[in-house]
C-alpha angles and dihedrals in degrees: 000000000000090000091054091050092049090048091051091050091050091050092050092049092047093050091047090057094058117106116231112259097206110123095346097123094040092049090054091049091050092048091050092049092050091049089051092049092050093045091051094045111020092181094054114136123235090247093052092044091051093047094048093045091048090050090056092052101046102156130184097220108082096214092050091047090053091051094050091046089054093046092049092050092048095047093046091053094051 
């Protein structure tokens, strides 16, 4: 019984250590795209950067589109 309890605790700790996957890959793609935009046009404005980034990530699912819009705006401001 103690072994089962120890195993359960180890599983809970291991699961708690995992990073959430939601948006991770898309956020990296957005960050890479913004870096490329800025590298290609160093004088680009935040508004133009956000618009061009958003145009690249035009998605059909409204929630996903909102997330990429947010990520583009955040990356362009930084």
